[in-house]
N, C-alpha and C positions, 0 to 999 in steps of 0.2 A: 715804644713797641712792646717792651716787657710787660707793662701794665695792660696793654691790649690783649696780649696772649693769656695773662692771668684771668682777666675778665671773661674772655672767650671760654677758657677752661671751666671757670665757675658756672657760666651759663650752661655749658654742656653737662656738667655734673647735676645741676638743678633740673634740666630737662630729663636726664636719665632717671633721677629720683622721682619725678612726676610720672614718668612712664611706669616705673615699678609700682608706685602707689595706685595708678589707674588699673594696672593688671591685677593687683591684690584686691582692689575694690570690685572689679569685675568677677573675680573668682568667688569672693564672699557673696556677692549678689546672686550668682548662679547657684551657689550652695543653698542660700536662703530660699530662692524660688523653688528649687527641687524639693526642699523640705516642706514648704507650704503646699505644694501639689500633692505630696505623699500624705500629708495630714489633712484628710478630707473632713470637713465638718459634718457632724451628724446632728440633725435637728429632730427633736422629738417633742410631741405635745405634752403639756403638763399632765393631762389625763392618762396618757400612755405611760409616762414616767412614774406616776403614782401607782398605777396598776402593776408595773414591773417591780417597784420597790416593795409593794405589799406582798406580791407573790414570792419574792425573794425572802422576805421575812418569814413567811409561812414555811418555806423550804428549810430555812435555817432552824426553825423550831423542830421540824421533822428530823433533821440531822441530829439535833441535840437529844431527841427522844430515841435515837437509834433506829428509826424507820428507814426502809429502803426507798430510793427515789425512782420515779418513773423517767422515761426518756424525755417527756415533755418538761418535767421539772429540771432535768439536767440542761436542757436547751434554754430554759428561762435563766438559769444560773449563768450560763455562758453569755447570754444576751446582756445580762446585768453587768458582768465583768467587762465585756467589750464596751458598753456605754460608759462605764465608770472610767475605763482607760482613756477613752476619747473625751472625757470631761463633760459628757452629756448628762450625767447624773451626779 
């Protein structure tokens, strides 16, 4: 009878451990899904990508020469930085 109770207790402990692991797996999966949904992929054509990179290079040269930037140039810089952050460039 003592062996039976020990085995029963071991089975209970194993079931509890399985439940804990399932809960942890579920939490990790939910966290992964929420991160994936937040990180939306940005697709951009090669032509558009090259245009943005070229404009950004020109703007950098302007900055190096001490020239002032227009609002459009600032927007191009922001667009470049956003695409770079999202690994589209």
